Each structure stands twice: as C-alpha cells, then as structure tokens.
N, C-alpha and C positions, 0 to 999 in steps of 0.2 A: 506286406507283400509275401513274406516267408510264410506266415500263418494261412493265408489264402492258398498259397501254392501246395502246402502240406496237405490241407484239407482236400484239395482237388486231386492231388496224387492217391491219397487213402481211399477217396470215393471211386476214382476209376480202376483202382488196383481191386477194390471190393467186387465192382461190377465184372472185372474180367475173370477174376478168380472164381466167382459164382458161377459165370457161364462157362468156364473151362471145367470146373469141378462136376457140374451137371452133364456136360458131354462125356466125361472120363466114367462118371457112374453109369451111363448109358452103354458105352461101347464095352465096358466090362461086365455087363449083365448084371449089375447090381440093381439098376432100375430096369426092370422089364418093360416091355412094350404095352403089357396090359394095365401096369400101374400108371404109365404115363397116359395112356386112354382114359383111365378112369379120373385122373386129374383134370384132363382137358374136358371131359364130359361134365364133371362137377362144375368148373368154371363156367362152361359155355350154357349149362341149363339152371344153375342156382344163381338166382339175381344177386344174392348177398356175396356169394364167392366170386362171381364176376365183377361185381363193384369193387370189392377189395383189390382184386387183381388188376383192374383197370387203374385204380388210384395210385396203386404202387408202381405201375409202368409209367403213369403220367409224372409221378413225382420223381422218378430216375431220369426221364426226359426234361423235365424242368430244371433238376439240379443240374444235369449236365450243360444245358444251355446256359444256366445263370452263371456257373463257374467259368465256363469259356468266355462269356461277356465280361466278368469282373476282371479276369486274368488279362484278357487282350486290352480292354480299357485301360487297365493300370499301367500295362506295358507301353501303351501310347503315350501315356500321361509322363512316363519316365524318360521318353525319348523327345520331349519338347520342354521348353522353359517359357515362362510367359511373364510379362511385366507391362505397366500401365505407362502410356505416354498422355501428354495433355490432350491429345485428339482422340485417344481410344486405346484398347489394348493390343498387344503386339504378341505372338508367338513366335519362338524360333526353334527351328527343327535342330536337334543335336547333330544330325548327319551334316549339316552346314558347318557347324563348328568344327567336328572331325575333318572336313575337308580343308579348314582353315588350319589346323594344326599340321595335316600332312604337308602342307606348303612350307612349313619351317625346315623342310630338309635343305631348301636353298641356304638358310642360315646356319645350318650345322653340317658341315662338310664330312665331320666324322661319322654321321648317320647314314647308312646305305638305304635303310627302309624304315618308315613310321607307319604303325597300324594303330591307331587310337580308337578307344570305344567309350562312350560317356552315357551316364544315366543321371536323370534328375531325382534326388531325394529331399526329404524335408530338412536336412542339413545343409542341403547345397548340391553342387554338381561333384559326382564321382568320376573322376577322369583316370582310365586305365590306357597305358600306352605301351605297346610291343615294339622294341627297338632291335634292328639288325645292325651291327657296327662293324666299321671298318677295323683293321688290325692294329692301326696306329692310335686308337682311342684311349684316353684316359678315362676310365668308367666313372669314379667319383666325381671328378671335375665337370665332365661331360653332362651327366645326369643332372647335377645341381644347376647347371647353366641352362640346360634344356627345360627342366621344371619352371625355372623363372621365365623363359621365352614363352611358355604355354600359359602361365599365369597371366602375364602381360598381354598377349593375344586374345585371351578370353575377356578380360577387363576392358580392352579396347572394343571388342565387339559387342558385348551386352552390358557392360558396366557393372559386373557382379564382383566385388572386391571381398577376398577373404571368405567366400563361401564355397571354395571347392578343395578337393582333396585330389592330388596328382601323383599317381602311382606309375613308376616306370619299370618295366620288366625287359631286361635284356636277354633276349631269345638266342641270339645267334653273334658270334663274332666272325665275319667273313674272312676267309683266307684267299680270295680270289686275286686280291691286289698283290699279296706276298707271292703267289704262284707266277702272276704276271711280271713281276718286277724281277724274281729270280731267272725266269726265262730270258729277259732281255739281259740282265748281267752276264749270263753264261752263254749267251748267243756268240758263235763263232763269226768274226767279220767276214764278209765275202771277199775273197781274193781277186785281185785285178787279172784278167785273162793274160796268158802268157804269149808274146807275140815274137819269141825268138831274140838272139843275142844281136845288138847292134855294134857295128864296128866304129 
C-alpha cells in the first residue's frame, strides 16, 4: 500500500509540476506565443507528432485512472474483513466494529470519549483508539484494561484471536469534572430569609 501510494504521489506531483512549469514559462515570456503556436501546428498537422502527443495524453489519463482505482480499491479492502461460514462468505465493515468499541464507554467510566479507527492488513487488524479521559483516571491501569476489553469485544464479534494490534492514544485529560467539583465545594450556601426577631 505504501509503495502504491508513493507512486501515485510522485505521478501526480510530476503532472502538476509540469503543468505549473509550462504556465510559469509562458507568463514569464520564456515561451513566446509563436513558439507555442508552432508546437501546436506541428502536433496538429504532423501525424507522427500528433500520434505521440495523443499516446502521451492517453497514457497520463490511463495512469491517473488506474492509480485512483487501485488506491481506492485497496482502501476499501482495508476497511472490511472477510471470513467463510459453512453457508457462504461473510464481510464485516470495520465501521461496525468501531461502533462496538465506542459503546465500551459504558464499561469504562474513566473515559469521556472514545474515537476508534481500524484497518485490516495481512498481519491482522490494526486498531488505533484516541481517548479523552477524566481527571481521576489511572492511565497505565486504564489503558491495559481497555485494551483487554477491546480485544475481547472483537473476538466475540468476529472470532479473530490474536490477530490484531491495539494502540491507545490518550489525547486529552478533561478538567471539566474538576471545575464543576470545585464550584460545588466553594459554592456559598443560600441563607434563609430574615423574618425579624420573635418575642
């Protein structure tokens, strides 16, 4: 996948730079209008030059279409997993598994937000999870427990044992609970209304 992506990036950079360089040379008068006209007339009236230009243009269009299809198709494959049942094949969208992981927030009260992202590789599932934690969370203990919960959830859902790598990224520790707690602690109790002295 990385090799294919790099080839596509190099190809598109070359096309964009070549187009940009031609425009820059034209507006800076390095390429004058007469030179461009002679080139266009040559391509238009000379069959061999026209054929070469047409083949080059067609090759660029074909490469562009092919790389786009390959990258998109490979990306779609990375976003699904497939396995065989006795009655036929089954594919599972990784978006569905990501939704299952999001629901683990009920079992992990220390987590305020869970944002999972999964891809399928030849080695198994790669699971990246971004967590927003509450202030009272013990990060080493919590992440180890959370990784175990994620592993069990995936195993129960699709039966893939030991074929995934779970990475957890703690992106933020929320201070909202601390602020609300301090506000409640230091809030001045309301005084009872004064109705005057009683005899």
